[in-house]
C-alpha positions in Angstrom: 97.0 94.4 98.1 95.0 92.2 100.4 97.1 90.5 103.1 96.5 86.9 101.7 97.1 88.1 98.1 100.3 89.8 99.1 101.5 86.8 101.1 100.9 84.6 98.0 102.7 87.0 95.7 105.7 87.2 98.1 105.8 83.4 98.2 105.6 83.1 94.4 108.4 85.6 93.7 110.5 84.1 96.5 110.2 80.7 94.8 110.9 81.9 91.3 114.0 83.8 92.5 115.8 80.4 92.9 115.4 79.0 89.4 114.1 81.8 87.0 115.0 85.3 88.2 114.7 86.7 84.7 111.0 85.6 84.6 110.4 87.0 88.0 111.9 90.4 86.9 109.6 90.6 83.9 106.6 89.5 85.9 107.3 92.1 88.6 107.5 94.8 85.9 104.2 93.7 84.4 102.6 93.7 87.9 103.9 97.2 88.6 102.6 98.6 85.3 99.1 97.1 85.6 96.4 99.8 86.0 92.8 99.5 87.3 90.1 99.1 84.8 89.2 102.8 84.0 85.7 101.6 82.9 85.0 100.4 86.5 85.8 103.3 88.8 85.4 102.9 92.6 82.4 104.6 94.3 84.7 107.4 95.5 86.2 107.9 92.0 82.7 107.9 90.4 81.7 110.7 92.8 84.6 112.7 91.6 83.7 112.0 87.9 80.1 113.0 88.5 81.0 116.2 90.3 83.3 117.2 87.5 80.8 116.5 84.7 79.9 120.1 83.9 83.5 121.2 84.1 84.6 118.4 81.7 81.8 119.2 79.3 83.5 122.5 78.6 86.5 120.7 77.0 87.0 119.4 73.5 88.1 115.8 73.5 90.9 114.6 71.2 92.1 111.0 70.5 95.8 110.8 69.7 98.1 107.9 68.9 101.3 107.6 70.8 104.7 106.2 69.7 103.9 103.1 71.9 100.8 102.4 69.8 98.4 103.5 72.6 95.4 105.8 72.3 95.7 108.9 74.4 92.7 111.2 75.2 93.5 114.9 75.6 91.0 117.4 76.9 91.3 120.9 75.5 90.0 123.7 77.6 89.7 127.2 76.2 91.0 130.2 78.3 88.6 131.9 80.7 88.7 135.1 78.5 89.6 135.9 74.9 93.4 136.2 74.4 95.0 137.9 71.5 97.8 135.3 71.4 97.0 131.6 71.8 99.2 130.4 74.7 99.3 126.8 75.6 99.6 124.9 78.9 99.6 121.2 79.6 98.4 119.4 82.7 99.2 115.8 83.7 97.5 113.9 86.4 99.0 111.2 88.7 99.0 107.5 89.0 95.4 106.0 89.6 94.1 109.5 88.8 92.5 111.4 85.9 91.9 114.8 84.5 88.9 115.4 86.7 91.2 115.5 89.7 93.1 118.4 88.1 90.2 120.9 87.9 91.8 123.4 90.2 95.1 123.5 88.3 93.4 123.7 85.0 91.2 126.6 86.2 94.2 128.5 87.5 95.9 128.3 84.1 92.8 129.1 82.2 92.3 132.2 84.3 95.8 133.3 83.3 94.7 133.2 79.6 96.0 129.8 78.7 94.4 127.2 76.5 94.9 124.1 78.7 95.4 120.6 77.3 94.9 118.0 80.1 96.0 114.5 79.4 94.5 111.2 80.5 97.5 108.9 80.6 97.2 105.4 79.1 95.0 103.2 81.3 93.6 106.2 83.1 90.5 108.3 82.8 89.1 108.1 79.3 92.3 106.7 77.8 92.0 102.9 77.2 94.4 100.2 78.3 95.5 98.4 81.4 99.3 99.3 81.3 101.3 102.4 82.2 105.0 102.9 82.7 107.3 105.9 82.2 107.9 105.1 78.6 104.2 105.0 77.9 103.6 108.2 79.7 106.5 110.1 78.0 105.2 108.8 74.6 101.8 110.1 75.4 103.1 113.6 76.4 105.1 113.7 73.2 102.0 112.9 71.1 100.2 115.8 72.8 103.0 118.1 72.1 103.1 117.1 68.4 99.4 118.0 68.2 99.1 121.1 70.4 102.6 122.4 71.2 104.7 124.3 71.9 103.8 124.7 75.6 104.8 127.6 77.8 104.1 125.7 81.0 103.5 122.0 82.0 102.0 121.2 85.4 102.0 117.7 86.8 100.7 116.1 90.0 102.4 113.1 91.6 103.5 110.7 88.9 102.5 113.3 86.4 105.1 115.6 87.8 107.8 112.9 87.3 106.5 112.4 83.8 106.8 116.1 83.0 110.4 116.1 84.1 111.2 113.0 82.1 109.4 114.3 79.0 111.4 117.6 78.9 114.6 115.8 79.7 114.1 113.2 77.0 114.7 110.2 79.2 113.2 107.6 76.9 115.3 106.5 73.9 113.7 107.3 70.6 111.4 110.0 71.9 112.6 113.6 71.5 112.5 115.9 74.5 109.3 117.9 74.9 109.6 121.7 75.0 108.4 123.8 77.9 109.4 127.2 79.3 108.4 126.3 82.9 107.3 123.4 85.0 105.0 123.0 88.0 105.6 119.9 90.0 103.0 119.1 92.6 103.6 116.3 95.1 106.0 114.8 92.6 108.3 111.8 93.4 112.0 112.2 92.6 113.6 108.8 92.4 112.2 106.0 90.3 114.9 103.6 91.5 113.7 104.2 95.0 110.1 103.5 94.0 111.0 100.2 92.3 113.2 99.2 95.3 110.2 99.8 97.6 107.9 97.9 95.3 110.4 95.0 95.1 110.6 94.8 98.9 106.8 94.8 99.1 106.4 91.9 96.8 109.4 89.9 98.1 111.6 90.3 95.1 115.0 88.8 95.6 118.3 90.4 94.6 118.7 88.4 91.3 115.1 89.1 90.4 115.5 92.8 91.1 118.6 92.9 89.0 116.5 91.3 86.2 113.8 93.9 86.7 116.3 96.7 86.5 117.8 95.2 83.3 114.3 94.9 81.8 113.5 98.5 82.5 116.8 99.5 81.0 116.0 97.7 77.8 112.6 99.3 77.5 113.8 102.9 78.4 117.1 102.8 76.6 119.0 103.9 79.7 119.7 102.3 83.2 117.2 102.6 85.9 119.6 104.5 88.2 119.5 107.4 85.8 115.8 108.1 86.4 116.3 110.6 89.3 114.2 113.6 88.7 116.2 116.2 90.5 119.3 115.4 88.4 117.2 115.5 85.3 115.6 118.8 86.2 119.0 120.3 87.0 120.3 119.4 83.6 117.4 120.9 81.7 117.8 124.3 83.4 114.1 124.9 83.1 112.5 127.1 85.9 110.3 125.0 88.1 107.8 125.6 90.9 107.9 122.8 93.4 104.7 122.5 95.5 104.4 119.9 98.2 102.6 119.3 101.5 104.8 118.3 104.5 102.0 115.9 105.6 101.8 114.1 102.2 101.7 110.4 103.2 102.1 109.0 99.6 105.1 111.0 98.4 107.4 112.2 101.2 108.3 115.9 101.3 111.9 115.0 101.1 111.3 114.4 97.4 110.3 118.1 96.9 113.4 119.2 98.9 115.6 117.1 96.6 114.2 118.8 93.5 114.6 122.3 95.1 118.2 121.6 96.4 119.5 120.3 93.0 117.8 122.6 90.5 119.1 126.2 90.6 116.0 127.6 88.9 113.5 125.8 91.3 111.2 127.5 93.8 109.8 125.5 96.7 106.4 126.2 98.3 105.4 124.0 101.2 101.6 123.8 101.5 101.1 122.8 105.1 98.2 120.4 105.9 97.0 119.7 102.4 98.1 116.1 102.0 98.5 114.4 98.6 95.3 115.3 96.8 93.6 118.1 98.7 96.5 120.2 97.5 95.1 120.3 94.0 92.0 122.3 95.0 93.6 124.8 97.4 93.1 128.4 96.5 96.6 129.5 97.6 98.2 126.7 95.5 96.2 128.0 92.5 97.4 131.5 93.2 101.0 130.3 93.4 100.7 128.6 90.0 99.1 131.7 88.5 101.9 133.9 89.8 104.5 131.6 88.5 103.0 131.1 85.0 104.6 133.2 82.3 102.2 135.6 80.6 101.3 139.1 79.4 98.5 139.3 81.8 97.0 137.3 84.6 93.3 137.4 85.4 91.9 137.2 88.9 91.4 133.7 90.2 87.8 132.6 90.1 86.1 130.5 92.8 
């Protein structure tokens, strides 16, 4: 946020705190969930989209309806070589991202013989809308599972990793857990309560307004905000997980990965030094780690 705009937002929420904290809580949630217009990418984003054009042209595009009434675009990539048994993998991008950023992960799984379904979450990539929250995301993943599942492995980056955990855990009321044999969590945040607290501090949300925000989230999700801690959820699912994180990640601290690894008995931790938050997705060793972790009858040599 621009300095002037942030100052005005902090003043606005500080004022509303005194006479209408419930309104402030709902307004803060709407602000948090607002996504950029996917039809107007930044110059940097457009360069990524253009570079990935030939790769994306290899996929079949599917339009699915989620439980939240949103349209979700899923990109289906065939395996790199013919496979006798159709084996499915799902890939989920992060916040303010899209399938194009996940090329390296998709390629690693295709090279292992998987048909890969990559999801554009609501309000991102080719999926329309200007709103995304965990309930929307889990509903989108459930819609993909209903169309393409079951999945042997689900890989998610950043927010997409948190979505994967919440989807298999079944954290959203009214949406059945998504099945998966293994998870890959790349640069994934662990604690949604901590994220919302940081957001509240940034916009100047007072204690009454933050309580209203938490209550609003609880009504939407069907469970209290403080239960959305990924490490605890992953531990309860007992699903094997590969946790990949860069110690120099400036967007999601490496302590989040350590929390996952410490809590979940079936988790493996790989620290990818020097790869930041997004470069990690294209790294050859990261791709090799994913390939070696993926279940399968055979694994093909990585390409590229």
